[in-house]
N, C-alpha and C positions, 0 to 999 in steps of 0.2 A: 505494498499500501503505499509504505513513504517514498519509492521510488517513481512509484506514480505522477503521486502529488508533487517531485524536484522535477519529475521530468514536465509535466503539465505549467509552472513556475515559466522552466526557459524556454518551453518551445515558442512563447510571443517573442523573443527575440529571437529567435532563429528563422523569422519569419517580415523583418522591418528588415530597413534602410537606412534613411534618411530621417535625417532631425525638423521641425518645423517650426520657426519661434515666434512670436509674436512680441512687439516693442508696446512703449506707452502710447502709444498712436493709435493699435489694435492692426498694424499694420504684420503682414505673412513674412518671412522670409524664410527659403526654403534651403538649408547647410546645401553647399556645393564641394566642399571639403580641400578649401585652400588656401594659404597663408603667406603672406606678405608684408615684412615692416611691423609684425605684432597684429594684423588684421587678418577678420578671415573673409572668403571669398561667402555668394549669397544669391540668392535671386531672389526679387520683390517679387512676391505674388500677386500682386494687384496687379500693377505695369509691366512685369516681365521685364525688370530691368535689371541686371548685374550691377549687386553693391557689398564695396570692402568696410566690415562695420568692425572698430578696434574693440578692443577686449573689456576693458571699461562700460561701454556701451552695449555688451552680448553679454556681460554682466547682471546689466538690469534688465536685460531680454527674459521672455519667461519657454522652457520649450513647451510646446502643446500639444503635438505629434508626432509620432517618427511612424513613414511608410512605408509598406513594404515593395522590395524595387523593380516590380512592373509597373507601379502609381508611379516613379519616383522617376524611372524611366520616362514615361507618359507625358509626364508637367516638361521632363528634361527636352524633349520634342518637339512637345508645344510651343514653347518659348526658342527656338530656334538656336539649344545649344549642346554640341556634342564634345565629343573628347579630342584634345590633342597631344597625342603623344611626339617624344624625342626621346634617339637615343646615342650613343658612340658607338667607337670600334665597330664599322662605321659610321657618322656621325648620314643617321635618318630623320626621318618627322614623318609623320601621318594629322591625319585628321577624317575620325570616324564619325559617322551618322548615323540615325538610324537603317536604312539601307545604301551606302558608302562606306567606305573605303577610299579616303586618297592616300597612297606610300605614294612618303621620297627619296630614294635614294639615290639612283644618279641623273633618271629623270622622272617627274609624275606618270605618277598612275592611280586612275579613278576605277574601283572596282566594284562592281556591287555584293554586296555581302549578305547574310541572314545573324539573324542576334537572339541567342537566345539570353536571357536574362535571370537568375535568382540569387537566393540566402546558400554560403554554402554551410552544409549541414555540418563540416567541417568546422571553420573555425569560424564561423556567424555573419561571416563578409557579404560585404556587396560581390556578387560575379556576373561580367557579362562573358560570354563565350559567341567567337562571329566567327565565320567562315563562308569561303569563294568554292566555285565548281571552279576557277583557277587554281587551286594545289595552295590555299592562302588560307590560315586558322590563327587566330588570335585567343587570348583572354586578358580581362581589364580586370582588375580584383582591388578591393578598396583592403589597405592594410589594419590589423589591429589600430587603435582610438589613439593617438599620443606618437604614432609613425608616421614620418614622412618620406616621402621621395622624390628626389635633389639632383636629377641626374644633372639640368641644366640651371644656368647661374640663371638665366636671362627669363624663366619662367618662373611663378609663383610654386612653391613649397606643398607639395599634394600627398592625400589620401592613397592617390592611385597608383598601382605598379602596374605594366603593362609586357604583352608577350607576342610576339608576333611568329609565324611562323613562316617565311616567306620563300618559297617555291626551294622548301630542304633547306633554309636556313634561319637558324633563331638570331633575332632581336628581343633584347629586351631594354625598356626604361620606364619611363614613368607618361605618367597623363593626369592633365587637368582637363575639367568640366569651364568651356565660355562658349559667346555666339557662335553662332556657325558664320 
């Protein structure tokens, strides 16, 4: 019986992805899990704008909800937001949207993709898996809270890491969410 109760207590955490906060003006903000200069990136859910909120302001806000990965991805897509990713050795970058991967190694290549989103049963973190019919596969996953991926100093520290199998070669890097 104790095992069933324990499972019921942790199960909601397995199904949730991102936090929604409300400020004193009742504006709601979805966390986009990036940090830069002691500020965090959020999506204003009323006007669709991306804003940076400093830590003192964030401490005054109230977390009102956590949304599961599929709802999170729907909100992000509705607001024309996608993943920007990059890595080194060799230098590469990519933009991942709802149905397209733009991968740049030597030259840009636009590739239609399919995306599957879930919470990992192992880590309880957000996981995005994408694939194409051109031998390209990828995984984006959120890191544990308080851990950040910082592959490129020109980009914000992000809570997402990415792996892309591009025609048999594995590329590893960091990803962050931003307007497309």
